[in-house]
N, C-alpha and C positions, 0 to 999 in steps of 0.2 A: 307313663313310661314310653320312651321313644322306641319306634320300631327298628329292628335290626335290618341291616342290608340284605335284600333278598338273595343276592349272589353269595354272600357269606353263609346264609342259612343253608343253602343247598350245596355249598362247597364247590361252586363253579365260578367261571369268570365271564365277563361281557362277551368274549370271543367264543365261548363254548357253543357247540352245535345243539340243535333241538334234541338229538338223540342223547347227547351227554347230559343235558338238563333232565331229560326224562329218566335216565338211568340213576342219576343222583337222587331224584325224588323217590323212585321205587325203593331204593336202599333205605332211605329215612322212613318211608311209610311203613315198611316191614319192621324196622327197628322200634318205632314208637307207636305201633298200632295198638288201640285200646284192648283188643282181644289178647295181645301178648303181654300187656301191662295193666291188668285189671286193678282199678282203684288208685292208679298212679296218676295224680293230677299233673305233675310236672311233665310226664311222658305225653299226656294228652295235649298239653299246651304246645309242646314241640311238634306233635303230630299236626295240629292245626296251623302252626307257624309254617311248617314245610309245605302244607297244602296251599296256603295263601301265596307263598312265594312261587310255587309251581303254577298256580292259576294265572299269575301275571306273566312270568317269564316264558310260559309255553305259548302265549298269544303274541304274534308279531306286533299287533297294534298296541297292546298293553305294554309290551316290553319296550317299544319305542318311546311311549309316553313316560315310562318309568326311567329310562336312560336319560331322558331330557329334563323331566321335572321331579324325579324322585317319587316318594310315596304320594305326594299330593296329585301327581298326574293321573292316578287311578282311584282317587277318592271319589265318593258320590258326587261331590261338588265339581270335580274335574272331569266328569263324564265317564269315569271308569267304574270298576266293581267296588262293592263295599265289603262289609264283614262277612265271612263265610261261616255257615253253621255246619253241623256234622252231616246233615243230609246233602248239602252242597259238596262236601268233601267226598263222601262215598259215591256220589254220582259221577265223580271223575274216574272211578276205578274201572268203568267199562272200557275206557281208553288205555289206562295204564296196565291193568291186570287181565284184560279180556272181559267177555260178557258176564262172567260170574260176579263181578263187582267187588271182589276182595282178594287179597293175596292168599287168604287161608281157605278159599273155596276148594282149591285143588286138593287140599288135605282132607276136608271134612264134607264137601258137597253142600254146604249150607251157606246162608247169607251172612257171612262174618261182618261185624260192625254194625248191623242193624239193631239198634238198642231196643230190646223188648220184643223183637220179631214183628211180623206183619202178615196179614192174611194175603194169600196168593189169589190174585184176581185173574180168572181165565179171560181170554180174548177171542172174539169171533174172527173168522177168516175174512180176508178182503174179497170183494167182488169186482169183476172187470166186465164192463159193457162197452159196446160201440155205439156212437151217435153220429148219424149222417147229417151234414149241414150243406145248404146251398151257399153259393158265393154271397148272395144277399144277406143271409143269416150270419155268415162269417164277418161281413163288413159292418153289420149293425149290432151284432150280438143277438142272442135268442134265449128264450125260456122254453125248455122242453119238459113235458111231463111224461115220464117213462114208467111203465109197469115192470117191476123187477120181481122175479121169483127167487126167494131167498129164505133163510132161517129167520123167523120173527119170534118175539117173546110170546110165550104161551099165555093166552088170555084167561085160561081157566085158573092157573095158579099164579099169574102175574110174574112168571119167570122164576119162582122159588123152587119149582120141581116137586113141591110137597102137596099132598092131598088137601091138607088144611093147615092152619097156623099151629095147631097142637102137634103136628107131625114134624116140626122143625125144632130140634133141640141143640143146645150148646154141646160142642164136642167135649167129652170128658177127658180126653187125652191131653189136649192143649188148653182147655179152659176157654175156648173161643178165640184165642189169639191167632190160630192158624199155623203156629210154629212151636217147636219144642227146643229147649236149650239143653246143652250138655257140656260137661267139662272133660277134656281129653288131655292126657299127658303126651307130649310130643318132644322131638329133639330141640325145639325152641322153648320148651317149658310148658307150663299148664295153660291150655287154651280153652276159652269159653266160646262156644259157637251156637248159632241158631240154624235150625233145619226145618224144612217143611214138615208139618205134622203128617205122619204116615196113615193116621186113621181117617182124617177128613180131607186129606190132600190140600191143605192150606185154606179150606173154606171157612173153618172155625165152627161149622155146624154140621149136624148129621140129620138125615131125613129117615124117619121111621116108617112112613107110609107115603109111597110115591103118587104123583098126580096121574090120573087115568089117561089124560090127553097127551102128555109129553113123556110119560113113563120116567119122570124124575129128571129129565134133561133141562127143563125150563124153557126149551125152544121147540118150535114146530115149523114145518115147511108151509110157507104162505106167500102171498103176493102183496106188494106195497107199491103205491104210486108215488114216485119221487119227483119233485120239481127241481130241475137243474138249470141254474142261471149260467149261461155260457158267455163269457166276455167277448167283445169284438176283437178280431185280429188273430184268433186261433188258427192253427194250420194243421194240415194232414199229418197224422202220427203223434200230435201233441197229446199229453195225458193230463187230465185234471183229476183232483182228488177231493172227495167229500167225506170228511171225518165222521165216523159213527153211522154211516149209511150202508155199511156192508152187512154181513151175517151177524145176527145176534149171538151173544156168547151164552153158554150154559150157566145156569144158576146165578143169573144177575151180573155176569161179568161185563167187560168192556166190549161193545160191538166193534166189528172191523170197519174198514173204510170202503168206499165205493170209488173205483178207478174208472174214469171215463176216457175212452180212446176216441179221438176225433177223426172222422173220415169226411173228405170233401166230395160233394157231388159235382161232377164236371159241368161247367156252364156251356150252353149251346154255342156261344160265340166269343166269350171272353176267356182268357187264360191267365192264371196267376203266376207271377214270378216274384217270390218274396212278398213285399208289401205293394209291389206294383202290379197293375193289370195290363195285359197286352191284347190289342185288337188288330186283326189283319184287315185293312181296308183295301178293296179292289176298285180301281177307277179306270175309265177308258183313257187311251192316250190323248183323246181330244180334251177331256176334262183336265188332264195333267198339263196340256199345252195352253189351254185358254183360261184355266182356273175355274173353280166351282165352289158352291156351298153345299155340303152334304151332312146328313145326320148319321151319328154313330151311336151304338148302344153303350151305356155305362152302367155301373152299379146303381146309380141314382136315377136312371131313366135315360131318355134320349138327349143327346147334346149335339148342337150344330157347330161344325167346324168349317173353316175356310181353307180351300186348296188354292194356293198361290199359283198364278200362271207360270209355266215352266218347271213345275214340280217334277223331280226325278223319282223313278222307282227306287225303293230302298230308303227313302227319307223317313225319318221318325218324327212325328208330332207329339208333343207332350201336353197332357191335360193335368195341370197341377191340382193335387188334392183329390183326384178322382179314383184313387186306389184304395187299398185296405189299410185300416189303422193298425198301429202297433198295439200289442196287448198292454192294457193299463197305461196307455199313453195318448196324448192328444195329437201326436204326429200321425200323418196319413200319407200313404204312398201316392204315386201318380198313375195315370193311365197313359200308356204308350201306344200310339196309333202308327202301325207300320204301313207305308204306302206301297201298294203293288199295282203295276200297270197291267190291266186286263186286255188281252188281245182276242178278238173274235175268231172263232174257228171257221165260220162260214159267212160269206158276204155275197151280196147280190152283184149282178153284172154292172149296174151303174156305179155301185160303191167301189168295185174293183177298178173301173176306169178312172174314177177320181183319185184313188190311191196311187195308180200308175202314173198319173200326171204329177202328183206330189213327189213320187219317187224319182222322177226325172229332174226335179229341181236340185241344184247343187247345194242348197241349204237344208235339204231333207236329212242328210247324214251329219253326225257330229263332226265339227271341224275345230280343232284346238286353236284358241286365239280369236275365233270369230264370235260375234255377238249373236247368240242363239235367239235372243228376243226378236230379232227381225224376222226370223222364220215363223215364229209363233204368230206374229202379227199378220204376216202374209197368209198363213193358213186360215186364220180367223176371217180375213177378207174373202178368201176363196169360198169358204163354206157359207158366208153370208150372201 
């Protein structure tokens, strides 16, 4: 059977806005929701059909492919999405109806549409730590082993919270499902909903005798050494996340994440500007006039650069590829060498006399249109 046009299904047009498409889907989702139409296969088919249409038309990329190629543009062969199951559909509801996941949660406080219910899994809290890195570590990447004080799984009970295996029993209220179902009469008709079991709080089990170490929580305070692989190119203030390395969750739940905040340790002579590295080079006016070969520090060690005769203060020399790499990229910034002319604060009597002779020369001061090279050559001959 050929698929119906997605715009016709939702009752919108190609020019409809994202909000109009969203409102149209909300209306159909409430009308054909399985909880409002128990046992009605036709309503369930329309519910799935509306969800599939919204899944495509709510995505700018998928909508563009659909407008250009029709249903084939978002088929699995065409690079788009495939058939949606009920879990996929209900996962949309966090965006459409809020965090509850169903348009009927506001009426009953339960997980509407979750067929058969599910056990509620607790989740551990996230941890946040700071890691200080040198410029060399930032440029090359680093592996850091950090001791973290956090909640860990209780070793005595393996996180169950029970004194022994016989102390863990299936919840009699929900039969181990973690949820209870109920039928309620509302203005929309008879609704069947699922709610968290009030006896076991969604765990599906009850503990008759608690663990002496964790007192039934399944977690204790402890220390764990975590190896953190930091990619090259990170920067001050950047946050990295390691899933499951945060605080352990009570009763075998899902552990939280570890959030790593990057701090840069200032380099003694190099400064970072984005992916570039800046170095202030101070040379004498004699080296600037006659030219010289000098060594400058880089992330990779010392590098020799050539100062051309007649170099002016403020000139910038660029060392290609001597900067910091971009995160997850082969591209690397440059090192910029800023030329500064250094002037001595104290000079000897003989040095002063030589400089006074040079000062008397008409070529000593800049003259627009004149060849400054002739002055540098004469100064070189003077000092030789």
